[in-house]
C-alpha positions as CSV (number, residue, x, y, z in Angstrom):
1,S,-51.2,-114.9,66.5
2,S,-47.5,-115.3,66.3
3,A,-46.8,-112.7,69.1
4,G,-49.0,-114.4,71.5
5,S,-47.5,-117.6,71.0
6,R,-44.0,-116.1,71.3
7,K,-45.2,-114.7,74.7
8,S,-46.7,-118.2,75.9
9,S,-43.4,-119.8,75.0
10,A,-41.3,-117.5,76.9
11,G,-42.0,-119.1,80.1
12,P,-42.7,-117.4,83.5
13,A,-42.2,-114.0,84.2
14,P,-38.7,-113.1,85.2
15,K,-38.3,-112.7,89.0
16,P,-37.6,-109.1,90.5
17,D,-34.1,-108.3,91.0
18,F,-33.7,-109.2,94.5
19,D,-31.0,-106.5,95.2
20,S,-33.1,-103.5,94.1
21,L,-36.3,-104.8,95.2
22,A,-37.5,-106.5,98.4
23,A,-40.8,-107.8,99.5
24,V,-43.4,-105.4,100.6
25,A,-44.2,-107.5,103.2
26,L,-43.7,-111.3,104.5
27,I,-46.5,-113.8,105.1
28,I,-47.2,-116.4,107.3
29,T,-48.0,-119.9,105.7
30,E,-50.3,-122.7,106.7
31,D,-47.1,-124.5,108.4
32,C,-47.5,-122.0,111.4
33,I,-47.5,-123.8,114.6
34,N,-48.6,-120.7,116.8
35,C,-45.7,-120.9,118.8
36,D,-45.9,-117.1,119.5
37,V,-42.2,-116.2,119.0
38,C,-42.6,-113.8,116.1
39,E,-45.2,-111.5,117.4
40,P,-43.3,-110.0,120.2
41,V,-40.0,-109.4,118.0
42,C,-41.6,-107.5,115.4
43,P,-40.6,-103.9,115.9
44,N,-43.8,-102.6,113.9
45,S,-46.4,-104.7,115.5
46,A,-47.3,-106.0,112.2
47,I,-48.1,-109.6,113.5
48,R,-50.8,-110.6,115.4
49,P,-53.0,-113.7,115.9
50,G,-55.5,-114.4,113.0
51,E,-58.3,-117.1,113.1
52,S,-56.2,-120.3,112.9
53,I,-52.2,-118.6,112.6
54,Y,-50.7,-115.7,113.0
55,V,-51.0,-113.1,110.4
56,I,-48.7,-110.1,109.0
57,D,-50.3,-106.5,108.3
58,P,-48.7,-105.9,105.0
59,E,-49.1,-102.2,105.9
60,R,-47.0,-102.4,108.9
61,C,-44.4,-104.8,107.6
62,T,-41.2,-103.2,106.5
63,E,-39.2,-106.4,106.7
64,C,-37.5,-104.8,109.6
65,V,-35.9,-102.1,107.2
66,G,-35.1,-99.1,109.6
67,H,-34.7,-101.4,112.6
68,F,-32.6,-104.4,111.7
69,D,-30.6,-105.9,108.6
70,E,-33.0,-108.8,108.6
71,P,-36.8,-109.5,109.2
72,Q,-36.6,-110.8,112.8
73,C,-39.6,-113.0,112.4
74,Q,-38.1,-114.9,109.8
75,A,-34.5,-115.2,112.0
76,I,-36.8,-116.5,115.0
77,C,-39.2,-118.9,113.4
78,P,-38.8,-122.7,114.3
79,V,-40.5,-123.8,111.2
80,S,-39.5,-121.3,108.9
81,C,-43.3,-120.6,107.6
82,I,-42.5,-116.9,107.1
83,P,-41.4,-116.2,103.3
84,K,-41.5,-113.3,101.2
85,D,-45.0,-112.5,99.7
86,P,-44.4,-112.8,95.9
87,S,-47.4,-110.7,95.2
88,R,-46.2,-107.7,96.8
89,W,-42.7,-106.1,95.6
90,E,-41.4,-102.7,96.8
91,T,-38.0,-100.9,96.8
92,R,-35.8,-100.7,100.1
93,E,-36.4,-96.9,99.6
94,Q,-40.2,-97.6,99.7
95,L,-39.8,-99.9,102.9
96,L,-37.7,-97.1,104.6
97,E,-40.5,-94.5,103.7
98,K,-43.0,-96.9,105.1
99,F,-40.8,-97.3,108.2
100,E,-40.8,-93.3,108.8
101,R,-44.3,-93.2,108.3
102,L,-44.8,-95.8,110.9
103,Q,-42.2,-94.1,113.4
104,N,-44.3,-90.6,113.0
105,G,-47.3,-92.2,113.7
106,S,-48.8,-91.9,110.2
107,V,-50.1,-95.5,110.4
108,P,-52.4,-96.4,113.2
109,S,-51.3,-99.0,115.8
110,P,-53.4,-102.2,115.5
111,R,-53.7,-102.3,119.3
112,G,-54.6,-98.8,119.8
113,E,-51.2,-97.7,121.0
114,G,-49.5,-94.6,120.2
């Protein structure tokens, strides 16, 4: 149909407005060298060793909203292997709500703390 061809010729979907949206979580790519600098700087205990590389729990990652002006893991990573996860988007307000849930203990600690 002509509507279908118009849709397919439009190109990729527009990216979210980065001023109003932030990634729900960051991800650690296969470029991770397991240097262990990211885990201790995460204020939400969202980073832990995975099977082969470190992993980030999206239920705990707030991109440091509520703690810092920028994600601390991204700032300290020597190989820049922690991009925003393009499949997970959330507003800054939603990240702040997640931060508040974490502070109130509504999200259990992955290490059994708190």
